[in-house]
C-alpha positions in Angstrom: 3.0 -64.0 2.7 3.7 -62.3 -0.6 0.9 -60.5 -2.3 -0.5 -62.2 -5.4 -0.7 -59.9 -8.5 -3.0 -60.3 -11.4 -1.5 -60.9 -14.8 -2.4 -57.4 -15.8 -0.6 -55.9 -12.8 2.5 -58.0 -13.4 2.5 -57.3 -17.1 2.2 -53.6 -16.6 4.8 -53.3 -13.9 7.3 -56.0 -14.6 7.2 -57.5 -18.0 5.8 -54.8 -20.3 8.8 -53.8 -22.2 8.8 -52.9 -25.9 11.0 -49.8 -25.7 13.3 -48.8 -22.9 16.3 -46.6 -22.3 19.8 -48.2 -22.4 21.7 -47.0 -19.4 24.6 -45.8 -21.4 27.9 -44.8 -19.9 28.8 -41.5 -18.2 27.3 -38.5 -20.0 26.5 -40.4 -23.2 22.9 -40.0 -24.5 20.6 -42.9 -23.8 19.4 -44.6 -26.9 16.1 -46.5 -27.0 16.4 -50.2 -27.3 13.5 -51.7 -29.3 12.3 -55.3 -28.5 10.3 -56.9 -31.3 9.6 -60.2 -33.0 12.1 -61.5 -35.5 11.7 -60.9 -39.2 13.1 -63.0 -42.0 15.6 -60.3 -42.9 17.0 -60.4 -39.4 18.4 -64.0 -39.6 21.7 -63.2 -41.2 22.5 -60.7 -38.4 21.2 -63.1 -35.7 23.5 -65.8 -37.0 26.5 -63.5 -36.9 25.6 -62.5 -33.3 25.2 -66.2 -32.3 28.7 -66.9 -33.6 30.1 -63.9 -31.8 28.5 -64.7 -28.5 29.0 -68.5 -28.2 32.0 -70.8 -28.6 29.7 -73.5 -29.8 26.9 -71.7 -31.6 23.7 -73.2 -32.7 23.7 -74.2 -36.4 22.2 -71.5 -38.7 19.6 -74.0 -39.9 18.4 -74.5 -36.3 18.0 -70.7 -35.7 16.2 -70.4 -39.1 13.8 -73.2 -38.1 13.1 -71.5 -34.7 12.4 -68.2 -36.4 10.1 -69.8 -39.0 8.2 -72.0 -36.6 7.6 -69.5 -33.8 8.5 -65.9 -34.6 6.3 -64.8 -31.6 8.8 -66.3 -29.2 11.9 -65.2 -31.1 12.7 -61.6 -29.9 15.2 -59.2 -31.3 16.8 -56.3 -29.3 17.6 -53.5 -31.7 19.6 -50.4 -31.0 19.9 -47.6 -33.6 18.9 -50.0 -36.3 21.4 -52.7 -35.4 20.6 -56.1 -33.7 22.4 -56.2 -30.4 20.6 -59.2 -28.8 18.0 -61.8 -29.1 16.0 -64.3 -27.0 14.3 -67.4 -28.2 11.9 -69.7 -26.4 9.4 -72.5 -27.2 6.2 -73.8 -25.7 5.5 -77.5 -25.3 2.3 -78.3 -23.5 2.2 -76.3 -20.3 5.9 -75.6 -20.1 7.9 -72.8 -21.6 11.5 -73.3 -22.5 14.0 -70.5 -22.9 16.3 -71.8 -25.6 18.8 -69.0 -25.8 19.5 -65.4 -24.9 22.4 -63.5 -26.5 23.7 -60.0 -26.2 26.5 -58.5 -28.3 29.6 -58.4 -26.1 29.9 -54.6 -26.4 26.3 -54.1 -25.3 26.4 -56.3 -22.2 25.7 -55.1 -18.6 23.4 -52.4 -20.0 20.1 -54.1 -19.2 19.5 -55.5 -22.7 19.6 -59.2 -21.5 17.3 -58.4 -18.6 14.9 -56.6 -21.0 14.8 -59.6 -23.4 14.3 -62.0 -20.5 11.4 -60.1 -19.0 9.7 -59.7 -22.4 10.1 -63.4 -23.3 8.6 -64.3 -19.8 5.7 -62.0 -20.6 5.0 -63.8 -23.9 5.3 -67.2 -22.2 2.8 -66.1 -19.5 0.4 -65.1 -22.3 0.7 -68.7 -23.6 -0.6 -69.9 -20.2 2.4 -72.0 -19.2 2.7 -73.3 -15.7 6.5 -73.3 -15.6 9.5 -72.0 -17.5 12.8 -73.8 -17.7 16.2 -73.1 -19.1 19.7 -74.5 -19.1 22.7 -72.4 -18.4 26.4 -73.2 -18.2 27.6 -73.7 -14.7 30.4 -71.2 -15.3 28.1 -68.4 -16.6 27.8 -66.6 -13.3 26.4 -63.4 -14.8 23.5 -65.2 -16.5 22.8 -67.2 -13.3 22.7 -64.0 -11.2 20.3 -62.5 -13.7 18.0 -65.5 -13.8 18.0 -65.7 -10.0 17.2 -62.0 -9.8 14.1 -62.5 -12.0 13.0 -65.5 -9.9 14.4 -68.6 -11.5 15.8 -71.3 -9.1 18.3 -74.0 -9.8 16.4 -77.3 -10.0 19.2 -79.6 -11.0 22.4 -80.3 -12.9 22.7 -81.9 -16.3 26.2 -83.5 -16.3 28.2 -82.9 -19.5 25.3 -81.1 -21.1 27.4 -79.0 -23.5 29.5 -80.4 -26.3 32.7 -79.4 -24.5 31.6 -81.5 -21.5 30.6 -78.6 -19.2 27.6 -79.2 -16.9 24.5 -77.1 -17.1 22.3 -75.9 -14.3 18.6 -76.5 -15.0 16.7 -73.5 -13.8 13.0 -73.3 -13.3 10.4 -70.5 -12.9 7.1 -71.8 -11.5 3.8 -70.1 -12.0 0.5 -71.0 -10.5 -2.9 -69.6 -11.5 -5.5 -69.1 -8.9 -8.9 -67.4 -8.7 -9.6 -67.1 -12.4 -6.3 -65.9 -13.8 -4.3 -64.7 -10.9 -0.6 -65.6 -11.1 1.8 -66.3 -8.4 5.5 -67.0 -9.0 5.4 -70.0 -6.7 8.6 -71.0 -5.0 10.4 -67.9 -6.3 10.9 -64.5 -4.6 
């Protein structure tokens, strides 16, 4: 049986990321990546990043609304003053929903997406959710591996979910609270 960690232990060892070192390549110096909440002046750059990362990007009005309504769950990854990624989530009742994670194509496979995911999970845990869900393209193998590594499990398939007809996997991260605030990632590694 796996040990159950308190929220504080989990937050300290797994989710507490505000600054971390980008792995870099070869002998390049490692630059700190800053994870922070979105600011109004970030929106233009986020919209450009959204269009760069996705064939069917969210409308800019939707991203603006998300940033306005819940800046706490709209995170920015910043590297040397430039936005290189973002993650946005929402909370409805006892369920968290990761809406989108995007990382600039030139900054992928450097741990930025994982850092964003861990930080957004930390924020959702603070909101006392009991589960976190997300949808991911069936063809997005890299994202699926990342989500599974963190503890998400495929719960189902949404047929024709995306506008181009591609199916989405619905993935879930279950959390239970026992003994006055102790968390266990139930059904996940």
